[in-house]
C-alpha positions as CSV (number, residue, x, y, z in Angstrom):
1,M,30.5,7.5,-33.8
2,K,32.5,4.7,-35.3
3,K,34.4,1.8,-33.7
4,N,38.0,2.4,-33.4
5,F,37.5,6.1,-33.3
6,T,36.6,7.9,-30.0
7,Y,34.4,10.9,-30.0
8,A,34.8,13.8,-32.8
9,L,33.2,16.9,-33.2
10,L,33.3,17.8,-36.6
11,L,33.1,21.7,-36.6
12,C,32.7,22.7,-40.4
13,L,32.7,26.8,-40.7
14,V,32.6,29.0,-43.4
15,F,31.4,32.7,-42.9
16,S,30.3,34.8,-45.8
17,L,31.8,38.1,-44.5
18,A,31.6,41.1,-46.4
19,N,34.0,42.8,-44.0
20,N,36.2,42.3,-40.8
21,F,33.6,44.0,-38.4
22,A,32.4,42.2,-35.4
23,T,29.1,40.9,-36.9
24,A,29.6,37.7,-39.3
25,Q,27.0,37.9,-42.1
26,G,25.6,34.6,-43.9
27,T,25.6,30.9,-42.5
28,F,28.4,28.7,-42.1
29,Q,29.8,26.1,-44.8
30,Q,32.4,23.6,-44.1
31,S,36.1,24.7,-43.8
32,F,37.8,23.6,-40.7
33,T,41.2,22.4,-41.6
34,A,43.9,24.5,-39.7
35,T,46.2,22.8,-37.0
36,P,44.9,24.0,-33.5
37,T,47.2,26.0,-31.5
38,L,47.1,25.6,-27.7
39,L,46.6,29.0,-26.2
40,T,46.4,28.1,-22.5
41,G,45.9,25.2,-20.0
42,T,46.8,21.4,-20.4
43,A,46.4,19.6,-23.9
44,N,43.2,17.6,-23.9
45,Q,42.3,18.5,-20.4
46,V,39.4,20.7,-18.8
47,G,40.3,24.5,-19.3
48,A,42.5,23.8,-22.3
49,K,41.9,26.6,-24.8
50,Y,42.7,26.3,-28.3
51,R,42.6,28.6,-31.6
52,F,41.5,27.2,-35.1
53,A,42.8,30.0,-37.5
54,N,40.9,30.9,-40.6
55,V,37.9,28.8,-40.3
56,S,36.6,31.2,-43.0
57,A,37.9,34.7,-44.4
58,G,39.0,36.9,-41.4
59,T,37.2,34.3,-38.7
60,D,39.1,32.3,-36.1
61,A,37.5,29.6,-33.8
62,I,38.2,29.6,-30.2
63,V,37.6,25.9,-28.7
64,I,37.7,25.4,-24.7
65,I,37.3,21.9,-23.2
66,S,34.7,23.1,-20.7
67,A,33.9,19.7,-18.8
68,I,34.6,16.1,-19.0
69,N,32.1,13.6,-17.4
70,G,32.3,9.7,-16.6
71,N,36.1,9.5,-16.9
72,A,35.9,10.3,-20.6
73,T,39.4,11.1,-22.3
74,I,40.4,12.6,-25.4
75,S,43.2,11.2,-27.1
76,V,43.6,13.3,-30.3
77,L,41.9,16.8,-30.2
78,D,41.6,17.2,-34.1
79,N,41.5,14.0,-36.3
80,N,42.0,14.9,-39.8
81,G,42.5,11.3,-41.0
82,I,38.8,10.9,-41.2
83,S,36.5,10.9,-44.1
84,A,35.5,14.5,-43.6
85,P,38.8,16.1,-42.5
86,A,37.4,19.6,-42.8
87,G,36.0,19.2,-39.2
88,F,37.1,19.6,-35.7
89,S,37.2,16.0,-35.0
90,P,38.5,14.9,-31.4
91,N,38.7,11.2,-30.4
92,I,37.1,10.6,-27.2
93,A,37.3,7.3,-25.3
94,I,34.1,6.1,-23.1
95,P,34.8,3.8,-20.2
96,A,33.2,0.7,-19.5
97,N,29.6,1.0,-17.8
98,K,29.8,4.9,-17.8
99,T,28.0,7.5,-19.3
100,G,30.6,9.6,-20.5
101,W,31.0,12.9,-22.3
102,V,33.1,15.8,-23.3
103,E,31.9,19.3,-23.5
104,F,33.2,22.1,-25.8
105,Q,32.6,25.7,-25.8
106,I,33.1,27.1,-29.1
107,S,33.3,30.9,-30.0
108,F,33.8,32.8,-33.1
109,V,36.3,35.9,-33.3
110,I,38.1,38.0,-35.6
111,T,41.2,36.6,-36.9
112,N,44.2,36.9,-34.5
113,T,42.1,38.6,-32.0
114,L,39.9,37.4,-29.1
115,I,37.1,40.0,-30.4
116,N,33.8,38.0,-30.9
117,K,31.8,37.8,-34.3
118,S,28.1,36.9,-34.1
119,V,26.8,34.8,-36.6
120,D,23.5,36.1,-37.8
121,S,22.1,32.6,-38.9
122,L,24.0,29.5,-37.4
123,Y,22.8,25.9,-38.3
124,A,24.6,23.3,-36.2
125,T,24.2,19.4,-37.5
126,A,25.0,16.6,-35.3
127,I,26.1,13.8,-37.5
128,D,26.0,9.9,-37.2
129,I,24.5,9.5,-33.8
130,D,24.8,5.9,-34.0
131,G,25.7,3.0,-31.6
132,T,25.8,-0.7,-30.7
133,S,23.9,-2.9,-28.7
134,T,25.7,-1.9,-25.6
135,L,26.8,1.9,-26.5
136,K,24.1,4.7,-27.3
137,E,25.7,7.7,-28.7
138,M,24.4,11.3,-27.8
139,D,24.9,14.7,-28.7
140,V,23.8,17.9,-26.9
141,I,23.8,21.4,-28.8
142,N,23.2,24.5,-26.8
143,L,22.8,27.5,-29.2
144,G,21.1,29.4,-26.6
145,G,17.8,28.2,-28.0
146,G,16.5,28.1,-31.5
147,I,14.7,25.3,-33.4
148,S,15.7,21.7,-34.1
149,S,14.9,19.9,-37.1
150,F,15.4,15.9,-37.6
151,V,13.5,12.9,-39.1
152,A,10.2,12.8,-37.8
153,A,9.1,9.5,-36.1
154,N,12.7,8.5,-35.9
155,P,13.3,5.0,-35.0
156,E,17.2,5.5,-35.0
157,I,17.4,8.6,-32.3
158,T,15.2,10.6,-30.2
159,V,15.6,14.5,-30.0
160,T,14.4,16.6,-27.0
161,Q,14.6,20.0,-25.6
162,N,15.7,20.9,-22.2
163,G,15.8,24.7,-21.5
164,T,17.8,26.1,-24.4
165,A,19.6,22.6,-25.3
166,F,18.8,20.0,-27.7
167,T,19.6,16.5,-27.2
168,G,20.0,13.9,-29.5
169,L,20.3,10.1,-28.2
170,N,20.6,7.0,-30.0
171,V,17.7,4.4,-29.3
172,R,18.3,1.6,-31.9
173,G,22.2,0.8,-31.9
174,V,23.1,0.5,-35.4
175,D,26.6,1.2,-36.2
176,Y,27.2,3.5,-39.3
177,P,30.4,3.2,-41.2
178,S,32.5,6.4,-41.6
179,I,31.3,9.9,-41.2
180,D,27.9,9.5,-43.3
181,T,26.1,12.8,-43.9
182,S,23.4,10.9,-46.0
183,A,22.4,8.8,-42.8
184,K,19.7,11.4,-41.7
185,V,18.0,8.9,-39.2
186,V,21.0,9.4,-37.0
187,M,21.4,13.1,-37.2
188,F,19.6,16.4,-36.3
189,T,20.1,20.2,-37.0
190,V,19.8,23.4,-34.7
191,K,19.5,26.8,-36.0
192,N,19.5,30.0,-34.1
193,S,20.4,33.7,-34.7
194,N,23.1,35.9,-33.6
195,V,25.3,33.4,-32.2
196,T,28.8,34.0,-30.8
197,T,29.4,31.4,-28.2
198,F,27.6,28.0,-27.7
199,T,28.3,24.6,-26.3
200,Y,28.3,21.2,-27.7
201,R,28.5,18.1,-25.7
202,A,29.4,14.8,-27.3
203,G,29.2,11.4,-25.5
204,A,27.6,8.0,-25.0
205,V,26.1,5.7,-22.6
206,N,28.3,2.8,-22.5
207,S,26.9,-0.4,-20.6
208,G,29.4,-2.8,-22.2
209,S,32.1,-4.3,-20.4
210,S,35.0,-2.6,-22.0
211,S,36.0,1.0,-23.0
212,S,34.6,2.3,-26.4
213,T,36.3,4.8,-28.7
214,R,34.3,6.7,-30.9
215,Q,34.1,9.6,-33.4
216,K,31.5,12.4,-33.3
217,S,31.0,15.0,-35.9
218,I,29.1,18.2,-36.0
219,Y,28.6,20.4,-39.4
220,F,27.8,24.2,-39.4
221,K,25.7,23.5,-42.2
222,N,21.8,23.2,-42.7
223,F,20.3,19.8,-44.0
224,Y,17.3,18.8,-45.7
225,Y,15.1,16.1,-43.8
226,P,12.6,14.0,-45.8
227,A,9.3,13.9,-43.7
228,G,11.4,15.9,-41.4
229,G,10.0,17.7,-38.2
230,S,10.9,20.3,-35.8
231,L,10.0,20.5,-32.0
232,P,6.8,22.4,-32.8
233,V,6.2,24.4,-29.3
234,K,8.7,26.4,-27.2
235,Y,7.4,27.0,-23.7
236,S,8.1,30.0,-21.8
237,S,6.5,28.7,-18.7
238,F,4.5,25.7,-17.4
239,D,3.4,25.6,-13.9
240,A,0.4,24.4,-11.4
241,A,-1.0,25.2,-8.0
242,A,-3.5,23.3,-5.8
243,A,-6.2,25.0,-3.7
244,N,-9.2,23.2,-2.1
245,S,-8.6,20.2,-3.9
246,V,-8.6,21.9,-7.5
247,V,-5.6,22.3,-9.6
248,T,-5.1,25.2,-11.8
249,L,-2.5,24.7,-14.8
250,N,-0.9,27.6,-16.6
251,W,1.5,27.6,-19.5
252,V,2.8,30.3,-22.1
253,T,4.4,29.5,-25.2
254,E,6.7,31.7,-27.2
255,Q,6.8,29.7,-30.4
256,E,4.0,27.1,-32.2
257,I,4.9,25.5,-35.5
258,N,2.0,23.5,-36.9
259,N,0.4,23.0,-33.5
260,D,-3.0,21.5,-33.6
261,H,-3.9,21.4,-30.0
262,F,-2.8,20.2,-26.3
263,E,-4.1,17.5,-24.1
264,V,-3.5,18.0,-20.2
265,E,-2.4,14.6,-18.9
266,R,-2.8,13.7,-15.2
267,S,-1.1,10.7,-13.3
268,F,-1.2,9.8,-9.6
269,D,1.9,7.4,-9.7
270,G,4.1,9.4,-11.7
271,T,4.1,6.8,-14.4
272,N,0.4,5.9,-15.9
273,F,-1.0,9.2,-17.5
274,S,-4.4,9.8,-18.7
275,T,-6.1,13.0,-20.4
276,V,-8.1,15.4,-18.3
277,A,-8.6,18.1,-20.7
278,I,-8.2,19.1,-24.3
279,V,-7.2,22.6,-25.3
280,L,-7.7,23.9,-28.8
281,D,-6.2,27.4,-28.4
282,G,-4.9,30.0,-26.3
283,F,-5.0,33.9,-25.6
284,A,-2.5,35.6,-28.0
285,T,-0.4,38.5,-26.5
286,G,2.1,39.6,-29.2
287,S,4.3,36.6,-30.3
288,Q,3.1,34.5,-27.0
289,K,0.0,32.5,-26.3
290,S,-1.5,31.9,-22.5
291,Y,-3.3,28.9,-21.6
292,K,-5.3,28.0,-18.6
293,V,-6.9,24.6,-17.3
294,K,-8.7,23.9,-14.0
295,D,-8.8,20.1,-12.7
296,N,-11.6,19.9,-10.2
297,A,-12.0,15.9,-10.2
298,A,-13.5,14.8,-7.0
299,E,-10.8,11.9,-6.8
300,L,-8.2,15.1,-6.2
301,A,-9.7,15.3,-2.7
302,T,-8.6,11.8,-1.8
303,K,-4.9,12.0,-3.0
304,A,-1.9,13.3,-1.7
305,V,0.2,14.0,-5.0
306,A,-0.8,14.3,-8.6
307,Y,1.6,14.7,-11.7
308,Y,0.5,16.8,-14.8
309,R,2.3,17.2,-18.2
310,L,1.0,18.6,-21.4
311,K,0.8,16.3,-24.7
312,Q,1.3,18.6,-27.9
313,I,0.0,17.3,-31.0
314,D,0.8,18.7,-34.4
315,N,-0.9,18.9,-37.7
316,N,0.5,15.8,-38.8
317,G,-0.5,13.9,-35.7
318,R,3.1,13.9,-34.2
319,I,3.4,14.2,-30.4
320,T,5.7,15.8,-28.0
321,Y,5.5,16.1,-24.3
322,S,6.4,18.7,-21.7
323,N,8.2,18.3,-18.6
324,V,6.1,16.8,-15.5
325,L,4.9,19.2,-13.0
326,T,4.6,17.6,-9.5
327,V,1.7,18.9,-7.0
328,R,0.9,18.2,-3.5
329,L,-2.6,18.1,-2.7
330,Q,-2.6,17.6,0.7
331,S,0.0,18.3,3.6
332,K,2.2,15.4,4.5
333,T,0.6,12.7,6.8
334,S,4.0,11.9,8.2
335,D,6.7,13.9,9.8
336,V,9.2,13.3,7.1
337,K,11.8,15.9,5.8
338,M,13.7,14.6,2.6
339,Q,17.3,16.1,1.9
340,V,19.0,14.7,-1.4
341,S,22.8,15.2,-1.9
342,P,24.4,15.9,-4.0
343,N,22.6,17.8,-6.5
344,P,23.7,17.8,-9.2
345,F,25.0,14.1,-8.8
346,V,27.3,12.0,-10.9
347,E,26.7,8.3,-9.9
348,N,25.3,8.2,-6.5
349,L,22.8,9.8,-4.1
350,N,22.2,10.3,-0.4
351,I,18.9,10.6,0.9
352,Q,18.3,11.6,4.4
353,F,15.2,12.1,6.4
354,S,13.5,11.7,9.6
355,S,10.3,9.2,10.2
356,T,8.1,8.8,12.9
357,V,7.4,5.1,12.2
358,N,9.3,2.0,11.2
359,A,8.3,1.2,7.7
360,K,9.0,-0.2,4.4
361,A,10.5,2.6,2.0
362,Q,11.1,3.0,-1.5
363,V,13.2,5.4,-3.5
364,Q,12.1,6.1,-7.2
365,V,13.8,8.2,-9.9
366,L,11.4,9.4,-12.4
367,S,12.2,11.2,-15.8
368,V,10.7,14.4,-16.6
369,N,8.2,12.6,-18.7
370,G,7.1,10.7,-15.5
371,Q,8.9,7.5,-16.6
372,K,10.4,5.4,-13.9
373,V,14.0,4.8,-14.4
374,F,15.3,3.4,-11.2
375,T,13.8,1.8,-7.8
376,Q,15.3,0.9,-4.9
377,Q,13.7,-0.7,-1.8
378,T,14.8,-0.5,1.8
379,T,13.5,-0.8,5.5
380,I,13.6,2.4,7.6
381,T,13.6,3.1,11.5
382,K,11.6,5.4,13.6
383,G,14.1,8.6,13.6
384,S,16.9,9.5,11.3
385,N,17.4,7.5,8.2
386,S,20.0,7.7,5.5
387,I,19.5,5.8,2.2
388,Q,22.3,5.6,-0.2
389,V,21.3,5.2,-3.8
390,Q,23.8,3.7,-6.1
391,G,24.0,2.5,-9.7
392,L,22.8,5.9,-11.3
393,S,25.8,6.5,-13.5
394,K,24.1,5.0,-16.8
395,L,21.4,7.9,-16.5
396,I,21.5,10.3,-19.6
397,P,22.6,13.7,-18.0
398,G,19.5,15.9,-17.5
399,M,16.4,16.6,-15.0
400,Y,14.9,13.9,-13.1
401,I,12.6,13.7,-9.8
402,A,13.8,11.9,-6.7
403,Q,10.5,10.2,-5.0
404,L,10.5,8.9,-1.6
405,I,7.7,6.3,-0.7
406,I,6.7,5.0,2.7
407,N,4.2,2.3,3.3
408,G,3.1,2.7,-0.2
409,V,2.4,6.5,0.2
410,I,4.3,9.2,-1.7
411,I,6.1,11.4,0.9
412,D,8.1,13.7,-1.0
413,N,9.6,14.6,-4.5
414,Q,12.5,16.6,-5.3
415,K,14.0,17.7,-8.7
416,I,17.5,16.4,-9.2
417,I,20.2,17.1,-11.9
418,K,22.4,14.2,-13.3
419,N,25.8,15.6,-14.8
C-alpha cells in the first residue's frame, strides 16, 4: 500500500467463541499480534508454514505461503511497526515492469493443534488498495464464494468476481498515507459463512522502471460503505449454442440482490457490443432463476463467430457484466488448428497452427468482458507456423481469450489463464 513498505496482509482476527469445539461462533474482530512461529519450510519462501498463536480465545491461525508470482519477494513476514500492528503484515517487493503477487492460504485451528475451526460468518476486508502513476495495487480474496461490498461507482478501484474469488484493482493511482481504514474508496469487503480455510493474494501491476515496496492490509471486520454496493448477481451457469444460424443463450442465477433486469449484448469483433434482447425476469426454481433467449437475427447467417455477454442492471441503475461467450456460427473456412501453450501462462505464449495459404495474421488477447488488451501482427506462410507472443507480463491474473485472425477473418479462439 504505501511507498517504502512492501505488501502486507493485515489479518485482524477475533473470535467470539463460546467453547473449544471445532466450530467458531460469531464474526472476527481485530487481534493479531503474536510473533509467528515457522513450522515447516524455508522462511518467506513458497511452502513456508507458520502458526500465529492466540488470534482469539482458543484459536490459532495457520498461514502458508502458497504461491509467488512475478519474482515478488517477502522481506518481512509480519511487520508490527505499522500504524495497525494488530495485523499480519508482510512486506513484499514488486520488481520493475512486472505483475507480482504473493498468495497466502490462511486456516483457523484450535489452539496448539491443527484441528480446523469453522467461522460461521466471516468478513474479510482488503484495505488501502492504492497506487501511483506507475503502480496499481490489487487484492484477491477467495472465501469460497460469498458477497462483496464496496463503494458503488468507485473511481479508485474496480471490484470483479471470477468464480468464487473477488479482485479489487486500483485504477486511479493515488497513494494514501499509512493504513487508512477510513479511505473506503480503496477497500472492499467479502462475506461468507462457514469458512475454515481461504486464500488471499496481494500484489500490484508495476509498470515503473524500478522495484517498488508496498504494504497490504486485510482486516477480518465488516465496514459500512456510504452509497455502497455489492455484486448483485451470482451466476450458476451461462452458456450459448448455435444451430442453423440461431443462437440460444441460457443462464441460471443463484443469487440476485436488487436486480432490475438483464440485457443480452452481442458483438462480431469481440470489442463493440450492442443490445439484442432485454430480459425482465426468469423462471424461479427454489433459490435459483433460469433465463433463456434466442437470437435469430438474419446477419448471423453471414458471420463466422459471435460474442455474447450479459449486462445486468440493478434497481439503482448500476451495471455489471458477465464473462464473454464465443459462439462459432459456421465451420472454419480454412484448415487451421490453433494450439496455445503454456496455458496457464506467466509472460509469453506460443501459438502453433497449420495454414493452407500465405497470409497476414493477427493475434489478439481479449478480456472476459470482450475488451482488446493485446494485439500482435505478423506474416505467416503455407504450412506449419509458430507465433511467439511476448510482453504479456503486465496483464492482471485471470482468464482471457486468445484470438487468431487470418486475412481479417477470425479463425479460432481459445480461453487462456494468466497466472
